[in-house]
C-alpha atoms as an extended CHARMM CRD file, in Angstrom:
* protein
*
       260  EXT
         1         1  MET       CA            -87.5700000000       71.6510000000     -116.1520000000  PROA      1               0.0000000000
         2         2  SER       CA            -87.4580000000       71.6330000000     -111.9250000000  PROA      2               0.0000000000
         3         3  LYS       CA            -88.4330000000       68.1970000000     -110.4610000000  PROA      3               0.0000000000
         4         4  PRO       CA            -91.2180000000       67.7480000000     -108.4560000000  PROA      4               0.0000000000
         5         5  VAL       CA            -91.4080000000       68.3520000000     -104.8570000000  PROA      5               0.0000000000
         6         6  SER       CA            -91.8450000000       65.2340000000     -102.5100000000  PROA      6               0.0000000000
         7         7  GLU       CA            -94.4480000000       65.8130000000      -99.7100000000  PROA      7               0.0000000000
         8         8  LEU       CA            -92.4910000000       64.1630000000      -97.4330000000  PROA      8               0.0000000000
         9         9  LYS       CA            -89.4650000000       66.3410000000      -95.4610000000  PROA      9               0.0000000000
        10        10  VAL       CA            -86.3280000000       64.0430000000      -94.9130000000  PROA      10              0.0000000000
        11        11  LEU       CA            -84.7610000000       64.8360000000      -91.6070000000  PROA      11              0.0000000000
        12        12  VAL       CA            -80.3990000000       64.7780000000      -92.2800000000  PROA      12              0.0000000000
        13        13  VAL       CA            -78.4270000000       64.1190000000      -89.2170000000  PROA      13              0.0000000000
        14        14  ASP       CA            -74.8810000000       63.6550000000      -89.0050000000  PROA      14              0.0000000000
        15        15  ASP       CA            -72.2480000000       65.2250000000      -86.0970000000  PROA      15              0.0000000000
        16        16  GLN       CA            -70.2150000000       66.4020000000      -89.4700000000  PROA      16              0.0000000000
        17        17  PRO       CA            -71.5000000000       69.9100000000      -90.7370000000  PROA      17              0.0000000000
        18        18  LEU       CA            -69.8190000000       69.1000000000      -94.2940000000  PROA      18              0.0000000000
        19        19  ILE       CA            -71.6140000000       65.8310000000      -94.7340000000  PROA      19              0.0000000000
        20        20  VAL       CA            -74.9030000000       67.3290000000      -93.4950000000  PROA      20              0.0000000000
        21        21  GLU       CA            -74.3750000000       70.1820000000      -95.7720000000  PROA      21              0.0000000000
        22        22  GLU       CA            -73.2460000000       67.8610000000      -99.0740000000  PROA      22              0.0000000000
        23        23  LEU       CA            -76.1180000000       65.2830000000      -98.0470000000  PROA      23              0.0000000000
        24        24  CYS       CA            -79.0150000000       68.5550000000      -98.0740000000  PROA      24              0.0000000000
        25        25  GLU       CA            -77.8990000000       70.2780000000     -101.2230000000  PROA      25              0.0000000000
        26        26  PHE       CA            -78.0050000000       66.7530000000     -103.1380000000  PROA      26              0.0000000000
        27        27  LEU       CA            -81.5490000000       65.9700000000     -101.7240000000  PROA      27              0.0000000000
        28        28  GLN       CA            -83.0610000000       69.2150000000     -102.3950000000  PROA      28              0.0000000000
        29        29  GLY       CA            -81.8800000000       68.9730000000     -106.0370000000  PROA      29              0.0000000000
        30        30  SER       CA            -83.3440000000       65.8770000000     -106.4600000000  PROA      30              0.0000000000
        31        31  GLY       CA            -86.6470000000       67.0710000000     -105.4290000000  PROA      31              0.0000000000
        32        32  TYR       CA            -86.4550000000       66.7180000000     -101.5540000000  PROA      32              0.0000000000
        33        33  ARG       CA            -86.9530000000       69.0660000000      -98.4490000000  PROA      33              0.0000000000
        34        34  CYS       CA            -84.3560000000       68.7300000000      -95.7960000000  PROA      34              0.0000000000
        35        35  LEU       CA            -84.0210000000       69.6580000000      -92.8040000000  PROA      35              0.0000000000
        36        36  PRO       CA            -80.5770000000       69.8410000000      -91.4070000000  PROA      36              0.0000000000
        37        37  CYS       CA            -79.4460000000       68.4420000000      -87.9350000000  PROA      37              0.0000000000
        38        38  HSD       CA            -75.6020000000       68.0140000000      -86.4130000000  PROA      38              0.0000000000
        39        39  SER       CA            -77.0940000000       66.0120000000      -83.4660000000  PROA      39              0.0000000000
        40        40  SER       CA            -79.3610000000       63.2340000000      -82.5010000000  PROA      40              0.0000000000
        41        41  THR       CA            -80.7860000000       66.0760000000      -79.8470000000  PROA      41              0.0000000000
        42        42  GLN       CA            -81.6370000000       68.7640000000      -82.4530000000  PROA      42              0.0000000000
        43        43  ALA       CA            -83.0780000000       65.7020000000      -84.5560000000  PROA      43              0.0000000000
        44        44  ILE       CA            -85.2610000000       64.7430000000      -81.7840000000  PROA      44              0.0000000000
        45        45  GLU       CA            -86.4300000000       68.3190000000      -81.7120000000  PROA      45              0.0000000000
        46        46  GLN       CA            -87.4030000000       68.6700000000      -85.3130000000  PROA      46              0.0000000000
        47        47  PHE       CA            -88.9620000000       65.5640000000      -85.6610000000  PROA      47              0.0000000000
        48        48  SER       CA            -91.5080000000       66.3860000000      -82.8550000000  PROA      48              0.0000000000
        49        49  VAL       CA            -92.5810000000       69.4740000000      -83.9700000000  PROA      49              0.0000000000
        50        50  ASP       CA            -92.7220000000       69.4230000000      -87.6030000000  PROA      50              0.0000000000
        51        51  GLN       CA            -95.1050000000       65.9100000000      -89.3220000000  PROA      51              0.0000000000
        52        52  GLU       CA            -94.2370000000       66.3490000000      -92.8370000000  PROA      52              0.0000000000
        53        53  ILE       CA            -91.2370000000       64.1760000000      -91.6820000000  PROA      53              0.0000000000
        54        54  ALA       CA            -91.1880000000       60.9030000000      -93.1280000000  PROA      54              0.0000000000
        55        55  LEU       CA            -87.7990000000       59.9670000000      -94.2370000000  PROA      55              0.0000000000
        56        56  VAL       CA            -84.6590000000       60.0020000000      -91.8780000000  PROA      56              0.0000000000
        57        57  VAL       CA            -81.0740000000       59.9550000000      -93.4320000000  PROA      57              0.0000000000
        58        58  CYS       CA            -78.4980000000       59.6000000000      -90.2480000000  PROA      58              0.0000000000
        59        59  ASP       CA            -74.9830000000       58.7810000000      -89.2160000000  PROA      59              0.0000000000
        60        60  LEU       CA            -74.4570000000       55.8420000000      -87.0150000000  PROA      60              0.0000000000
        61        61  HSD       CA            -71.4930000000       56.7900000000      -84.3550000000  PROA      61              0.0000000000
        62        62  MET       CA            -72.3550000000       59.8890000000      -83.1300000000  PROA      62              0.0000000000
        63        63  PRO       CA            -71.0410000000       61.4520000000      -79.9580000000  PROA      63              0.0000000000
        64        64  ASP       CA            -74.0050000000       62.4340000000      -78.0770000000  PROA      64              0.0000000000
        65        65  CYS       CA            -76.4560000000       59.7620000000      -78.8000000000  PROA      65              0.0000000000
        66        66  ASP       CA            -75.9900000000       57.2370000000      -81.3200000000  PROA      66              0.0000000000
        67        67  GLY       CA            -78.0330000000       56.3030000000      -84.6040000000  PROA      67              0.0000000000
        68        68  LEU       CA            -79.4530000000       53.1930000000      -82.4240000000  PROA      68              0.0000000000
        69        69  GLU       CA            -80.4600000000       55.3950000000      -79.3970000000  PROA      69              0.0000000000
        70        70  LEU       CA            -81.7360000000       58.5270000000      -81.5940000000  PROA      70              0.0000000000
        71        71  MET       CA            -84.1860000000       55.3480000000      -84.0870000000  PROA      71              0.0000000000
        72        72  ARG       CA            -85.6760000000       54.4890000000      -80.5060000000  PROA      72              0.0000000000
        73        73  ALA       CA            -86.3640000000       58.1230000000      -79.4590000000  PROA      73              0.0000000000
        74        74  LEU       CA            -87.8850000000       58.7200000000      -82.6940000000  PROA      74              0.0000000000
        75        75  LYS       CA            -90.1730000000       55.9720000000      -83.0030000000  PROA      75              0.0000000000
        76        76  ALA       CA            -91.5480000000       56.1890000000      -79.3710000000  PROA      76              0.0000000000
        77        77  ILE       CA            -92.1540000000       59.9330000000      -80.7480000000  PROA      77              0.0000000000
        78        78  ALA       CA            -93.9900000000       58.6900000000      -83.9900000000  PROA      78              0.0000000000
        79        79  GLY       CA            -95.9820000000       55.9110000000      -82.3270000000  PROA      79              0.0000000000
        80        80  PRO       CA            -98.3260000000       53.3550000000      -84.2370000000  PROA      80              0.0000000000
        81        81  GLN       CA           -100.0400000000       55.9340000000      -86.1450000000  PROA      81              0.0000000000
        82        82  ARG       CA            -97.0970000000       58.4770000000      -88.0760000000  PROA      82              0.0000000000
        83        83  GLN       CA            -95.1470000000       56.3410000000      -90.7940000000  PROA      83              0.0000000000
        84        84  PHE       CA            -91.7670000000       57.0740000000      -91.2160000000  PROA      84              0.0000000000
        85        85  GLU       CA            -88.8220000000       55.6430000000      -92.7820000000  PROA      85              0.0000000000
        86        86  ALA       CA            -84.9780000000       55.4240000000      -91.3610000000  PROA      86              0.0000000000
        87        87  ILE       CA            -81.8130000000       54.9250000000      -93.5050000000  PROA      87              0.0000000000
        88        88  MET       CA            -78.4650000000       54.0670000000      -91.6700000000  PROA      88              0.0000000000
        89        89  LEU       CA            -74.8160000000       55.9200000000      -92.7250000000  PROA      89              0.0000000000
        90        90  THR       CA            -71.8320000000       54.5670000000      -91.2150000000  PROA      90              0.0000000000
        91        91  GLY       CA            -68.1630000000       54.9960000000      -91.7140000000  PROA      91              0.0000000000
        92        92  ARG       CA            -67.5770000000       51.3840000000      -90.1600000000  PROA      92              0.0000000000
        93        93  ALA       CA            -69.6850000000       48.7950000000      -91.6460000000  PROA      93              0.0000000000
        94        94  ALA       CA            -68.9070000000       46.1350000000      -88.7240000000  PROA      94              0.0000000000
        95        95  LYS       CA            -71.3020000000       43.5280000000      -88.8530000000  PROA      95              0.0000000000
        96        96  GLN       CA            -72.8130000000       43.5150000000      -85.5950000000  PROA      96              0.0000000000
        97        97  ASP       CA            -73.3890000000       46.9120000000      -85.9470000000  PROA      97              0.0000000000
        98        98  VAL       CA            -75.8070000000       46.6030000000      -89.0680000000  PROA      98              0.0000000000
        99        99  ILE       CA            -77.5430000000       43.6940000000      -87.8000000000  PROA      99              0.0000000000
       100       100  LYS       CA            -78.4150000000       45.8400000000      -84.5320000000  PROA      100             0.0000000000
       101       101  ALA       CA            -79.6750000000       48.8110000000      -86.8560000000  PROA      101             0.0000000000
       102       102  LEU       CA            -81.8340000000       46.7570000000      -89.0230000000  PROA      102             0.0000000000
       103       103  ARG       CA            -83.4250000000       45.2510000000      -85.9790000000  PROA      103             0.0000000000
       104       104  GLU       CA            -84.1860000000       48.3770000000      -84.6050000000  PROA      104             0.0000000000
       105       105  GLY       CA            -85.7060000000       49.2540000000      -87.5650000000  PROA      105             0.0000000000
       106       106  PHE       CA            -83.6720000000       51.0790000000      -90.0150000000  PROA      106             0.0000000000
       107       107  ALA       CA            -84.8830000000       50.4700000000      -93.6980000000  PROA      107             0.0000000000
       108       108  ASP       CA            -81.3780000000       50.6000000000      -95.5240000000  PROA      108             0.0000000000
       109       109  TYR       CA            -77.4890000000       51.4900000000      -94.8350000000  PROA      109             0.0000000000
       110       110  TYR       CA            -74.6950000000       52.6750000000      -96.9060000000  PROA      110             0.0000000000
       111       111  GLN       CA            -71.2150000000       52.5910000000      -96.1920000000  PROA      111             0.0000000000
       112       112  LYS       CA            -69.5710000000       56.1670000000      -96.2070000000  PROA      112             0.0000000000
       113       113  PRO       CA            -68.2070000000       58.0010000000      -98.4760000000  PROA      113             0.0000000000
       114       114  VAL       CA            -71.6800000000       57.4610000000      -99.6860000000  PROA      114             0.0000000000
       115       115  ASP       CA            -72.5930000000       57.1770000000     -103.6100000000  PROA      115             0.0000000000
       116       116  LEU       CA            -75.2150000000       59.6340000000     -103.5470000000  PROA      116             0.0000000000
       117       117  ASN       CA            -77.1540000000       58.0260000000     -106.5950000000  PROA      117             0.0000000000
       118       118  GLU       CA            -77.4200000000       54.6750000000     -104.4700000000  PROA      118             0.0000000000
       119       119  LEU       CA            -78.2580000000       56.4360000000     -101.7020000000  PROA      119             0.0000000000
       120       120  LEU       CA            -80.9950000000       58.7560000000     -103.8280000000  PROA      120             0.0000000000
       121       121  GLU       CA            -82.7870000000       55.4290000000     -104.8470000000  PROA      121             0.0000000000
       122       122  GLY       CA            -82.8090000000       54.4570000000     -101.4840000000  PROA      122             0.0000000000
       123       123  VAL       CA            -84.4440000000       57.4320000000     -100.2060000000  PROA      123             0.0000000000
       124       124  GLN       CA            -86.8420000000       57.0630000000     -103.0710000000  PROA      124             0.0000000000
       125       125  ARG       CA            -88.0090000000       53.4130000000     -102.2440000000  PROA      125             0.0000000000
       126       126  GLN       CA            -88.6190000000       54.4690000000      -98.7910000000  PROA      126             0.0000000000
       127       127  GLU       CA            -90.8750000000       57.1990000000     -100.1120000000  PROA      127             0.0000000000
       128       128  ALA       CA            -92.6910000000       54.5900000000     -101.9490000000  PROA      128             0.0000000000
       129       129  ALA       CA            -92.9270000000       52.7720000000      -99.1340000000  PROA      129             0.0000000000
       130       130  VAL       CA            -94.1410000000       55.1870000000      -96.8860000000  PROA      130             0.0000000000
       131       131  LEU       CA            -96.5380000000       56.5400000000      -98.8670000000  PROA      131             0.0000000000
       132       132  GLU       CA            -98.0120000000       53.3350000000     -100.0800000000  PROA      132             0.0000000000
       133       133  ARG       CA            -98.2840000000       52.5060000000      -95.9810000000  PROA      133             0.0000000000
       134       134  ARG       CA            -99.9560000000       55.9640000000      -95.8740000000  PROA      134             0.0000000000
       135       135  ARG       CA           -102.5510000000       54.7230000000      -98.3430000000  PROA      135             0.0000000000
       136       136  SER       CA           -103.0920000000       51.5610000000      -96.4890000000  PROA      136             0.0000000000
       137       137  TYR       CA           -103.6690000000       52.8850000000      -93.5290000000  PROA      137             0.0000000000
       138       138  GLN       CA           -106.0960000000       55.3800000000      -94.7930000000  PROA      138             0.0000000000
       139       139  HSD       CA           -107.6910000000       52.4390000000      -96.6690000000  PROA      139             0.0000000000
       140       140  LEU       CA           -108.3830000000       50.7040000000      -93.3380000000  PROA      140             0.0000000000
       141       141  GLY       CA           -109.7070000000       53.8890000000      -92.1160000000  PROA      141             0.0000000000
       142       142  ASP       CA           -112.5760000000       54.2220000000      -94.3270000000  PROA      142             0.0000000000
       143       143  LEU       CA           -113.2000000000       50.3650000000      -94.1180000000  PROA      143             0.0000000000
       144       144  ASN       CA           -113.1700000000       51.0110000000      -89.9030000000  PROA      144             0.0000000000
       145       145  GLN       CA           -115.8650000000       53.7680000000      -90.5460000000  PROA      145             0.0000000000
       146       146  LYS       CA           -117.8850000000       51.5000000000      -92.8150000000  PROA      146             0.0000000000
       147       147  LEU       CA           -117.6840000000       48.4540000000      -90.6070000000  PROA      147             0.0000000000
       148       148  GLN       CA           -118.6660000000       50.7320000000      -87.3580000000  PROA      148             0.0000000000
       149       149  PHE       CA           -121.7190000000       52.1300000000      -89.5810000000  PROA      149             0.0000000000
       150       150  LEU       CA           -122.4960000000       48.5720000000      -90.4710000000  PROA      150             0.0000000000
       151       151  ALA       CA           -122.6940000000       47.5870000000      -87.0150000000  PROA      151             0.0000000000
       152       152  GLU       CA           -124.6260000000       50.2550000000      -86.1530000000  PROA      152             0.0000000000
       153       153  SER       CA           -127.5950000000       49.4190000000      -88.3950000000  PROA      153             0.0000000000
       154       154  ILE       CA           -127.0610000000       45.5410000000      -87.3940000000  PROA      154             0.0000000000
       155       155  ASP       CA           -127.3250000000       47.4330000000      -83.8180000000  PROA      155             0.0000000000
       156       156  ASP       CA           -130.6610000000       48.6550000000      -84.8150000000  PROA      156             0.0000000000
       157       157  LEU       CA           -131.8320000000       45.8870000000      -87.0190000000  PROA      157             0.0000000000
       158       158  TYR       CA           -131.4750000000       44.1250000000      -83.5140000000  PROA      158             0.0000000000
       159       159  GLN       CA           -133.5260000000       46.5350000000      -81.1140000000  PROA      159             0.0000000000
       160       160  ASP       CA           -136.5320000000       46.6240000000      -84.2830000000  PROA      160             0.0000000000
       161       161  LEU       CA           -136.4400000000       42.9130000000      -83.4930000000  PROA      161             0.0000000000
       162       162  ASP       CA           -136.6750000000       43.0290000000      -80.3610000000  PROA      162             0.0000000000
       163       163  LYS       CA           -139.2370000000       45.5300000000      -80.1280000000  PROA      163             0.0000000000
       164       164  ALA       CA           -141.3880000000       43.4570000000      -82.6160000000  PROA      164             0.0000000000
       165       165  ARG       CA           -140.6660000000       40.2490000000      -80.8570000000  PROA      165             0.0000000000
       166       166  GLY       CA           -142.0290000000       42.1620000000      -77.5550000000  PROA      166             0.0000000000
       167       167  LEU       CA           -145.2840000000       43.5880000000      -78.9460000000  PROA      167             0.0000000000
       168       168  GLY       CA           -146.4820000000       39.4660000000      -78.4810000000  PROA      168             0.0000000000
       169       169  ALA       CA           -150.1620000000       39.3790000000      -78.1140000000  PROA      169             0.0000000000
       170       170  HSD       CA           -150.4650000000       43.0390000000      -79.0440000000  PROA      170             0.0000000000
       171       171  ARG       CA           -149.6540000000       42.4940000000      -82.5950000000  PROA      171             0.0000000000
       172       172  ARG       CA           -152.5390000000       42.8060000000      -84.8700000000  PROA      172             0.0000000000
       173       173  ALA       CA           -153.0050000000       39.5710000000      -87.2160000000  PROA      173             0.0000000000
       174       174  SER       CA           -152.0920000000       40.6970000000      -90.4680000000  PROA      174             0.0000000000
       175       175  ASP       CA           -148.0640000000       41.4840000000      -88.5910000000  PROA      175             0.0000000000
       176       176  ILE       CA           -148.5570000000       37.5630000000      -88.5270000000  PROA      176             0.0000000000
       177       177  GLU       CA           -147.1150000000       35.6580000000      -91.4090000000  PROA      177             0.0000000000
       178       178  PRO       CA           -149.2950000000       32.3510000000      -91.2470000000  PROA      178             0.0000000000
       179       179  GLU       CA           -147.7250000000       29.3390000000      -89.8720000000  PROA      179             0.0000000000
       180       180  ALA       CA           -143.8030000000       30.5170000000      -90.5160000000  PROA      180             0.0000000000
       181       181  GLU       CA           -143.7720000000       32.2380000000      -87.5290000000  PROA      181             0.0000000000
       182       182  SER       CA           -145.5340000000       29.8580000000      -85.4120000000  PROA      182             0.0000000000
       183       183  ASP       CA           -144.3540000000       29.0860000000      -82.2580000000  PROA      183             0.0000000000
       184       184  ASN       CA           -144.8140000000       25.5110000000      -82.2070000000  PROA      184             0.0000000000
       185       185  LEU       CA           -140.7290000000       24.9030000000      -83.5170000000  PROA      185             0.0000000000
       186       186  PRO       CA           -139.4870000000       21.5630000000      -83.3310000000  PROA      186             0.0000000000
       187       187  ALA       CA           -137.5050000000       20.8530000000      -80.0330000000  PROA      187             0.0000000000
       188       188  LEU       CA           -134.2590000000       20.8540000000      -81.7770000000  PROA      188             0.0000000000
       189       189  PHE       CA           -134.7410000000       24.1830000000      -82.7810000000  PROA      189             0.0000000000
       190       190  ASP       CA           -134.7100000000       25.1670000000      -78.8340000000  PROA      190             0.0000000000
       191       191  LYS       CA           -130.8570000000       25.4990000000      -78.6850000000  PROA      191             0.0000000000
       192       192  LEU       CA           -130.5950000000       28.5060000000      -81.6150000000  PROA      192             0.0000000000
       193       193  SER       CA           -129.8820000000       31.7430000000      -80.8300000000  PROA      193             0.0000000000
       194       194  PRO       CA           -132.4670000000       34.6180000000      -81.8130000000  PROA      194             0.0000000000
       195       195  ARG       CA           -130.5770000000       35.0670000000      -84.9790000000  PROA      195             0.0000000000
       196       196  GLN       CA           -129.7090000000       31.4280000000      -86.0420000000  PROA      196             0.0000000000
       197       197  LEU       CA           -133.5160000000       30.7440000000      -85.6220000000  PROA      197             0.0000000000
       198       198  ASP       CA           -133.8650000000       34.3760000000      -87.9850000000  PROA      198             0.0000000000
       199       199  VAL       CA           -131.8130000000       32.6240000000      -90.8220000000  PROA      199             0.0000000000
       200       200  ALA       CA           -133.4280000000       29.0590000000      -90.1510000000  PROA      200             0.0000000000
       201       201  LYS       CA           -136.9030000000       30.4150000000      -90.5080000000  PROA      201             0.0000000000
       202       202  LEU       CA           -135.7940000000       32.3070000000      -93.7850000000  PROA      202             0.0000000000
       203       203  VAL       CA           -134.8700000000       28.8400000000      -95.4860000000  PROA      203             0.0000000000
       204       204  SER       CA           -137.6320000000       27.7180000000      -94.4480000000  PROA      204             0.0000000000
       205       205  LYS       CA           -139.4240000000       29.9520000000      -96.7450000000  PROA      205             0.0000000000
       206       206  GLY       CA           -136.7030000000       29.1670000000      -99.6530000000  PROA      206             0.0000000000
       207       207  LYS       CA           -134.9160000000       32.6760000000      -99.2060000000  PROA      207             0.0000000000
       208       208  THR       CA           -131.2900000000       32.3820000000     -100.9820000000  PROA      208             0.0000000000
       209       209  ASN       CA           -128.4420000000       33.1290000000      -98.9140000000  PROA      209             0.0000000000
       210       210  TYR       CA           -128.7560000000       36.7810000000     -100.9950000000  PROA      210             0.0000000000
       211       211  GLN       CA           -132.0370000000       37.6910000000      -99.7420000000  PROA      211             0.0000000000
       212       212  ILE       CA           -131.8130000000       36.8770000000      -96.2940000000  PROA      212             0.0000000000
       213       213  ALA       CA           -128.1340000000       38.8100000000      -96.4090000000  PROA      213             0.0000000000
       214       214  CYS       CA           -130.5450000000       42.0620000000      -97.5020000000  PROA      214             0.0000000000
       215       215  GLU       CA           -133.7050000000       40.8850000000      -95.1270000000  PROA      215             0.0000000000
       216       216  LEU       CA           -130.9350000000       40.5920000000      -92.1320000000  PROA      216             0.0000000000
       217       217  GLY       CA           -128.5680000000       43.9260000000      -93.1290000000  PROA      217             0.0000000000
       218       218  ILE       CA           -125.3550000000       40.8390000000      -93.2600000000  PROA      218             0.0000000000
       219       219  THR       CA           -123.2990000000       39.6310000000      -95.5890000000  PROA      219             0.0000000000
       220       220  GLU       CA           -123.6070000000       36.7040000000      -97.7180000000  PROA      220             0.0000000000
       221       221  ASN       CA           -120.7540000000       34.5860000000      -96.0940000000  PROA      221             0.0000000000
       222       222  THR       CA           -122.2410000000       35.4130000000      -92.6510000000  PROA      222             0.0000000000
       223       223  VAL       CA           -125.2480000000       34.2750000000      -93.8370000000  PROA      223             0.0000000000
       224       224  LYS       CA           -123.7340000000       30.8400000000      -94.6100000000  PROA      224             0.0000000000
       225       225  LEU       CA           -121.8620000000       31.1330000000      -91.6170000000  PROA      225             0.0000000000
       226       226  TYR       CA           -125.1310000000       30.8450000000      -89.2670000000  PROA      226             0.0000000000
       227       227  VAL       CA           -126.7960000000       28.2390000000      -91.8870000000  PROA      227             0.0000000000
       228       228  SER       CA           -123.4900000000       26.1890000000      -91.4560000000  PROA      228             0.0000000000
       229       229  GLN       CA           -124.0150000000       26.5720000000      -87.6560000000  PROA      229             0.0000000000
       230       230  VAL       CA           -128.3160000000       25.9930000000      -87.8900000000  PROA      230             0.0000000000
       231       231  LEU       CA           -127.4320000000       22.3860000000      -89.6650000000  PROA      231             0.0000000000
       232       232  ARG       CA           -124.8860000000       21.4680000000      -87.0510000000  PROA      232             0.0000000000
       233       233  LEU       CA           -126.6450000000       22.2210000000      -84.4580000000  PROA      233             0.0000000000
       234       234  THR       CA           -130.0370000000       20.5960000000      -85.3390000000  PROA      234             0.0000000000
       235       235  HSD       CA           -128.1050000000       17.8680000000      -87.0320000000  PROA      235             0.0000000000
       236       236  MET       CA           -129.3650000000       18.2720000000      -90.0380000000  PROA      236             0.0000000000
       237       237  HSD       CA           -127.3870000000       17.7600000000      -93.2890000000  PROA      237             0.0000000000
       238       238  ASN       CA           -128.7100000000       20.3620000000      -95.9340000000  PROA      238             0.0000000000
       239       239  ARG       CA           -131.3170000000       23.1760000000      -96.6750000000  PROA      239             0.0000000000
       240       240  THR       CA           -133.8990000000       20.8950000000      -97.6430000000  PROA      240             0.0000000000
       241       241  GLN       CA           -134.1820000000       19.3630000000      -94.3680000000  PROA      241             0.0000000000
       242       242  LEU       CA           -133.9240000000       22.4330000000      -92.6150000000  PROA      242             0.0000000000
       243       243  ALA       CA           -136.9220000000       24.2710000000      -94.6790000000  PROA      243             0.0000000000
       244       244  LEU       CA           -139.2210000000       20.2410000000      -94.6550000000  PROA      244             0.0000000000
       245       245  ALA       CA           -138.5190000000       20.4140000000      -90.6340000000  PROA      245             0.0000000000
       246       246  LEU       CA           -139.6790000000       24.1320000000      -90.1950000000  PROA      246             0.0000000000
       247       247  THR       CA           -142.3840000000       24.6470000000      -92.6440000000  PROA      247             0.0000000000
       248       248  PRO       CA           -145.9220000000       23.0190000000      -92.2670000000  PROA      248             0.0000000000
       249       249  ARG       CA           -147.0530000000       20.4220000000      -94.8390000000  PROA      249             0.0000000000
       250       250  SER       CA           -149.5340000000       22.3920000000      -96.1270000000  PROA      250             0.0000000000
       251       251  SER       CA           -147.3880000000       25.0240000000      -97.1140000000  PROA      251             0.0000000000
       252       252  PRO       CA           -146.1330000000       25.6070000000     -100.8490000000  PROA      252             0.0000000000
       253       253  VAL       CA           -142.8460000000       25.5880000000     -100.1320000000  PROA      253             0.0000000000
       254       254  HSD       CA           -143.0750000000       22.1910000000      -98.7060000000  PROA      254             0.0000000000
       255       255  GLN       CA           -144.4490000000       20.9940000000     -101.5990000000  PROA      255             0.0000000000
       256       256  ARG       CA           -142.4400000000       22.2730000000     -103.9830000000  PROA      256             0.0000000000
       257       257  PHE       CA           -139.5500000000       20.8310000000     -101.9330000000  PROA      257             0.0000000000
       258       258  THR       CA           -141.2080000000       17.6400000000     -101.5180000000  PROA      258             0.0000000000
       259       259  THR       CA           -141.7310000000       16.9850000000     -105.6430000000  PROA      259             0.0000000000
       260       260  HSD       CA           -138.3190000000       17.3820000000     -106.3030000000  PROA      260             0.0000000000
């Protein structure tokens, strides 16, 4: 039974052809598509033209351009959006070299001669890491689109509110709710922004955070934030005080609050 083939390609880089051949043969037998390279220059060219390359296995010490320089070049090519991971191979595991490699962005390293099974486990771990980041990036992209749509919807709502307020005396009498839309507000409400005042008026009508959120096209958490800001700016302690301050005494809402 054939093994499933990974959707990611592996770039195998070493200046010793026999090592490249051995690693490619082993990884291909384990379900990976490999691209052999015998120099950093060749690796950079391959990485530049093949977007499916997301895993790199490379030697640290190479004559033309070492693994650290190769990593810097690949990161510059990839930019912030292309996801990839690199594993370093070294025949001289000097502590300083390893530290430099890890700081440069290598995810793991193996001492030559490499235990192929251990290397396979490392490649599988990095494959899982890349795929998880891709899913997260895609999810983030979806969220950004939803947020953009929400922002555009809120802008539309603001424009509608501005148009409604701009009608002024040209509004029909039926368009204005009695008392609640009165301009005779206490002076302490003058310091509120239009949106804070919108929320305050809806609170005065006895509406819940959920109802306010639906009416204004914002989240409940945003409503809570606005209510908190209004209470702080008006020096009130709770929603009941706020509602009473904005509601005429003859209003059923006022009576409902005062009878409890």
